[in-house]
N, C-alpha and C positions, 0 to 999 in steps of 0.2 A: 504494500500500500504506500510505497514511497519511502523517503528517508526523512529523518528529523535531525536537527542539530540543537544541542543544549549546551549551555555554559554555566559553570558553577565554580566558585572558589570557596574552599572550606578547610576547617581543621577537623581532626578526628577526635573531637571533644564532646560529641553528643548534643551540641547546641544547634539551633536551627539557622540555616543559611539559605538565601534565595537562589533559585535556579531560573535562569532566563533561557527560554527556548524560542527559536526562530518560528514565527507564525503562531505562537501560542496566544490564546485569548486571556490567559492569566499567568501569574507567576506562582510556581510551587515553591515550597520550602522543603529542605532536606536536613536530616541529621545524620551524621556519620560517626560510628563508634569503631574503634580499633578492636579487633578480636585478638590479633597478634601482629607482629611486625609486617606480615605479608597479606593479611586479610582484614577487610573492613565490611561492616554491615551498614547498609544505607536504607534509611526509612524516608519515604516521601510523605509530606504533610499537604493534604488537599482540603480546602475549606475548613481548616483548623483540626482536621482529623488525621493522625498518623496512620500509615499503612500497618496492617496487622502483622505481616511478616517482612523481614528485610530482604533487599536485594543484596547479594554477596559478591564482592570482588576479591579475587585471590591472585597474587603474583607467584609464579613458580620459584623454586629455590634458586634456579640459575638465572632468573630475571628475564627469560626469553618468552614466557607465555603468561597471558592474563586471561583468567576465566571469570565471566560475569554470569551469575545465575539470577534471573528475574522471576519473581513469583507474584502473581496478581490475579485479577479477574477481568474477563473481556467485557464488552459492552452488554452482553446478555447475562452477566453475573456468573459465568462459568469460570472455575479456576483454571489457571494455566501455569506452566513452568517453562521458561525459555533459557537455554544455556548457550552462551556465545563464547568462543575461544579465539583469542587474538594471538598470533605469533609475531614476535619481533623479527624484523628483517635485519640481517647483519650486513 
């Protein structure tokens, strides 16, 4: 359904930070918490309500792979999990 581009600057401190997305009608807030040095949990806050489950971003031990797991509900309220793996080009 096309692509999206979002921008956010944050600290891994669990405090809310704004997310600006190209073409978005509103600004979401996110909180990011460090799980460990290579993993963070990201919660989106929409209309003042934080997501029930976090999105998780993990960097591999060698720093060459980033895995993002997104958990949510689609427009029909059905749950989904989407896993995206990014490989660093050398």
